[in-house]
N, C-alpha and C positions, 0 to 999 in steps of 0.2 A: 660330273657326268660320267656315266658308265654304260658301255655297250654290253648287252647280254644276249646270248643266243635265243632264238625263237625255237623252242622245243617243237618237234614235229615237222621242221623244215628241212630234214635231211633228204638227200637224193636217194632215190630207190629204196626208201624206207629203212636205211641203215642208220640207226641212232648213233649219235656222236659225230656225225658229219654234217651238222646243220649249216645251211648256206645263208640264212638270214639272221640279222641281229636287230635289236631295238634299243633305243636310248631310254634308260629307266631312271633318270634323275628324280630324286625324291621331290615331290611337289605337294603343296598344301592341297588337300582335297577341296576342289571347287565344284559346287553343284549349281546347275542352272535349270530353270524350268520354263516351259512355255505355256501358252494359253490353252492348248488342247490336252494338257495333262501329262506330257512326256517330260523326262528329266535327263540331264546329261551331266556327268561328273568326269573329272580328269585327275588322275593320281598315279604316280610311279610310271609314267610313260604310257599308260593305258586309259583310253576314253571309254566310259561305260554309258551307253544310251539305253534308257528304259522307255519303251513305248507305252502309250496310255493303256493298252490291254495287258501290260505286265511283262511282255517279252523283253529280254535283255540282249543287247548287242555290244560286244567288246572289240576294240580296235587298238592295235599297236600304232602309236601316232608317228614317231620318227623311226624309219627303218632304213637299213642298208644291207648290201650283200657283203659278207665277211671278206671276200677276195679282193674287192676294189675300194672299200671305204667310201663309196659314193652314196649319198642319201637318195633313196628312191621314192619315199612317200609313206603311205600307210598300208598295213596288212590286217586282215581279219584275224583276231585272236581266236574267235570261235572256230574258224575253219582249221587253223593249225592245231588247236587243242584236240580236234577230232582226228588228227593224223598221228597222234602219239600212240605207239603200239602198247 
């Protein structure tokens, strides 16, 4: 198990001061599909959900704040990727 910083989660846009981390344990890529044509896969601590129309949504699954080591839940990888300068 390794905790890795979530790039783009720095306060006031100052890179190098990221406040969020995610757990990136190597996992076997598991893919699941449903009856409406969407698929979901989980690998390396990131869940990738592909909607039937082709849109992709990525989520960090296990997250914590670096200052207190308390797990807080999930974060949108797509949103934080958009914050990287």
